[in-house]
C-alpha positions as CSV (number, residue, x, y, z in Angstrom):
1,M,161.0,-229.4,-74.1
2,G,162.2,-226.9,-71.6
3,L,165.0,-224.4,-71.5
4,T,167.3,-227.0,-69.8
5,D,166.8,-229.4,-72.6
6,V,167.6,-226.8,-75.2
7,A,170.7,-225.8,-73.3
8,F,171.8,-229.4,-73.0
9,L,171.4,-230.1,-76.7
10,A,173.2,-226.9,-77.7
11,L,176.1,-227.5,-75.3
12,S,176.3,-231.2,-76.5
13,G,176.5,-230.0,-80.1
14,V,179.2,-227.5,-79.2
15,A,181.2,-230.1,-77.4
16,I,180.9,-232.7,-80.2
17,V,181.7,-230.3,-83.0
18,S,184.6,-228.6,-81.2
19,G,186.0,-232.0,-80.2
20,W,185.8,-233.2,-83.8
21,R,187.5,-230.0,-85.0
22,V,190.5,-230.6,-82.7
23,F,191.5,-233.5,-84.9
24,V,191.0,-231.8,-88.3
25,T,192.6,-228.5,-87.7
26,D,196.2,-227.8,-88.8
27,S,197.2,-225.3,-86.0
28,M,198.1,-226.7,-82.6
29,V,197.0,-223.4,-81.0
30,R,193.6,-223.6,-82.6
31,A,193.4,-227.2,-81.5
32,S,194.1,-226.3,-77.9
33,F,191.5,-223.5,-78.0
34,L,188.9,-225.9,-79.5
35,L,189.7,-228.5,-76.9
36,M,189.2,-225.8,-74.2
37,I,185.8,-224.9,-75.8
38,S,184.9,-228.6,-75.7
39,F,185.8,-229.0,-72.1
40,I,184.0,-225.8,-71.1
41,A,180.9,-227.1,-72.8
42,V,181.2,-230.4,-71.0
43,G,181.6,-228.6,-67.7
44,L,178.5,-226.6,-68.3
45,I,176.6,-229.8,-69.1
46,M,177.7,-231.1,-65.7
47,L,176.3,-227.9,-64.1
48,L,173.0,-228.6,-65.9
49,L,173.0,-232.1,-64.5
50,S,173.3,-230.8,-60.9
51,A,176.9,-231.7,-60.4
52,P,178.3,-228.2,-59.5
53,Y,181.7,-229.3,-58.1
54,I,182.6,-231.5,-61.1
55,G,181.3,-228.8,-63.5
56,L,183.2,-225.9,-62.0
57,A,186.3,-227.9,-61.5
58,T,186.3,-229.0,-65.1
59,V,185.8,-225.5,-66.4
60,F,188.5,-223.9,-64.2
61,M,191.1,-226.6,-64.5
62,M,190.7,-227.2,-68.2
63,A,190.5,-223.6,-69.2
64,V,193.7,-222.8,-67.4
65,E,195.4,-225.9,-68.6
66,M,194.5,-225.2,-72.3
67,M,195.7,-221.6,-72.0
68,V,199.0,-222.6,-70.6
69,M,199.4,-225.3,-73.3
70,A,198.6,-222.7,-76.0
71,L,201.1,-220.3,-74.5
72,F,203.9,-222.9,-74.5
73,M,203.1,-224.0,-78.0
74,V,203.4,-220.5,-79.2
75,M,206.7,-220.1,-77.3
76,F,208.3,-223.3,-78.5
77,M,206.9,-223.8,-82.0
78,M,207.2,-220.3,-83.5
């Protein structure tokens, strides 16, 4: 088992656990940050699978999207 396999398993675990935590957390801001972590982990998995365009696009688009969503949630909910 090489370094790529270990990284794949670790990122898969992060994606699954943070995706599950999105649905069990009480805070919408925490849920958006957990969703961002899940999407970043999936984007890094795409990079490991030699799909650089999809991986980087996922990381950049989802990270910015989740930050904007968290900002609007704080503005409108509090």
